[in-house]
C-alpha positions in Angstrom: -32.5 -81.6 -196.6 -34.4 -79.4 -198.9 -38.1 -79.4 -199.0 -40.0 -79.5 -202.2 -43.0 -77.1 -202.3 -45.5 -80.0 -202.2 -43.8 -81.3 -199.1 -44.2 -78.1 -197.1 -47.4 -77.9 -195.1 -48.6 -74.5 -194.2 -50.4 -74.2 -190.9 -52.5 -71.1 -190.5 -54.1 -69.8 -187.4 -57.8 -69.1 -188.0 -58.4 -65.4 -187.8 -61.7 -63.6 -187.5 -61.9 -61.2 -190.4 -63.6 -57.9 -190.1 -65.9 -58.9 -192.8 -67.2 -61.8 -190.8 -67.8 -59.6 -187.8 -69.6 -57.0 -189.8 -71.6 -59.8 -191.6 -72.6 -61.4 -188.2 -73.7 -58.0 -186.8 -75.7 -57.1 -189.9 -77.4 -60.5 -189.9 -78.3 -60.1 -186.3 -79.4 -56.5 -186.9 -81.6 -57.5 -189.8 -83.1 -60.6 -188.1 -84.1 -58.9 -184.9 -87.2 -56.8 -184.7 -86.4 -53.1 -184.9 -86.2 -51.2 -181.6 -85.6 -47.6 -180.6 -82.3 -48.6 -179.1 -81.1 -50.3 -182.3 -82.2 -47.3 -184.4 -80.5 -45.0 -182.0 -77.3 -47.0 -182.3 -77.4 -46.9 -186.1 -78.2 -43.2 -186.1 -75.4 -42.3 -183.7 -72.8 -44.4 -185.5 -73.8 -43.1 -189.0 -73.8 -39.5 -187.7 -70.4 -39.9 -186.0 -68.9 -41.3 -189.2 -70.3 -38.5 -191.2 -69.0 -35.8 -188.7 -65.5 -37.3 -188.6 -65.3 -38.0 -192.3 -66.8 -34.6 -193.2 -64.5 -32.8 -190.8 -61.4 -34.6 -192.1 -62.4 -34.0 -195.8 -63.0 -30.3 -195.2 -59.7 -29.9 -193.4 -57.9 -31.8 -196.3 -59.6 -29.9 -199.1 -59.7 -26.4 -197.6 -56.8 -25.6 -195.3 -57.5 -21.9 -195.5 -61.0 -22.0 -194.0 -60.4 -25.1 -191.8 -57.1 -24.6 -190.1 -57.2 -28.0 -188.3 -59.3 -31.2 -188.3 -61.1 -30.0 -185.2 -62.5 -26.9 -186.9 -63.7 -29.2 -189.8 -65.4 -31.6 -187.3 -67.0 -28.6 -185.5 -68.4 -27.4 -188.8 -69.6 -30.9 -189.7 -71.3 -31.3 -186.3 -73.1 -28.0 -186.6 -74.2 -28.9 -190.1 -75.3 -32.5 -189.4 -77.3 -31.4 -186.4 -78.8 -28.6 -188.6 -77.7 -26.0 -186.1 -75.5 -24.2 -188.6 -74.0 -21.3 -186.6 -72.3 -20.0 -189.7 -69.0 -19.2 -188.0 -67.3 -21.5 -190.5 -68.6 -22.1 -194.0 -67.1 -23.8 -197.0 -66.1 -21.5 -199.9 -64.7 -24.0 -202.4 -66.9 -26.1 -204.6 -65.5 -29.4 -203.2 -66.3 -28.1 -199.7 -69.9 -27.3 -200.7 -70.3 -30.8 -202.2 -69.2 -32.3 -198.9 -71.5 -29.8 -197.1 -74.5 -31.0 -199.2 -73.8 -34.6 -198.2 -73.5 -33.6 -194.5 -76.7 -31.6 -194.7 -78.6 -34.5 -196.2 -77.2 -36.8 -193.4 -78.6 -34.2 -190.9 -82.0 -34.2 -192.5 -82.0 -38.0 -192.7 -80.9 -38.1 -189.0 -84.0 -36.1 -188.0 -86.3 -38.1 -190.3 -85.1 -41.5 -189.0 -85.3 -40.3 -185.4 -88.8 -39.1 -185.8 -89.8 -42.3 -187.6 -88.3 -44.5 -184.8 -90.1 -42.6 -182.1 -93.4 -42.7 -184.1 -93.1 -46.4 -184.8 -92.5 -47.0 -181.1 -95.7 -45.2 -180.2 -97.7 -47.0 -183.0 -96.4 -50.4 -181.8 -97.3 -49.6 -178.2 -100.8 -48.4 -179.2 -101.3 -51.5 -181.4 -100.3 -53.8 -178.5 -102.7 -52.0 -176.2 -105.5 -52.4 -178.8 -104.7 -56.1 -179.2 -104.9 -56.6 -175.4 -108.2 -54.7 -175.2 -109.6 -56.7 -178.2 -108.5 -60.0 -176.5 -110.1 -58.9 -173.3 -113.3 -58.1 -175.2 -113.2 -61.5 -176.9 -112.7 -63.2 -173.6 -115.7 -61.3 -172.1 -117.8 -62.2 -175.1 -116.8 -65.9 -174.8 -117.8 -65.9 -171.1 -121.2 -64.3 -171.9 -121.8 -66.8 -174.7 -120.9 -69.8 -172.5 -123.2 -68.5 -169.7 -126.1 -68.1 -172.2 -125.4 -71.6 -173.6 -125.4 -73.0 -170.0 -128.7 -71.3 -169.4 -130.1 -72.8 -172.6 -128.9 -76.2 -171.5 -130.6 -75.9 -168.1 -133.9 -74.8 -169.8 -133.7 -77.7 -172.2 -133.1 -80.1 -169.3 -136.2 -78.7 -167.5 -138.3 -79.0 -170.6 -137.1 -82.6 -171.2 -138.0 -83.4 -167.6 -141.4 -81.8 -167.9 -142.1 -83.8 -171.1 -140.8 -86.9 -169.5 -143.0 -86.3 -166.4 -146.1 -85.7 -168.6 -145.6 -89.0 -170.5 -145.2 -90.9 -167.3 -148.4 -89.3 -165.9 -150.6 -90.1 -168.9 
């Protein structure tokens, strides 16, 4: 028996696509408050991608200077970390364009790392100031309540004195 196309049912197994995984991670990353650990993970991942991609591209575009992919990645690692030993340098314009990108990544790496550390210190100082301010407010509230209690007691004494005077007259 032959099946007509409309009679055939296709059963597919649901698969998790990479896009959904990336989308979920990005949503979680953007919804959580930033932390040094998260920033560090992003920095390390981006830097690793740049080193590997830069090394592979240099090896592909300039076999003369970069005899294998490992030499290319060594150059990219030196460049992205802004060490720059100079033992291997790009000579071709395409290599220099890649070098510019890798250098900018290295500068961004340092800037983001500094910003992450600074924001952590600022957040910690802000929390400590908030705690101190809350403690000061609590102390002020206790002092005000004590003064009001004293005023209540004095008013009670005055009312009693007035009441005793009226009774004695």
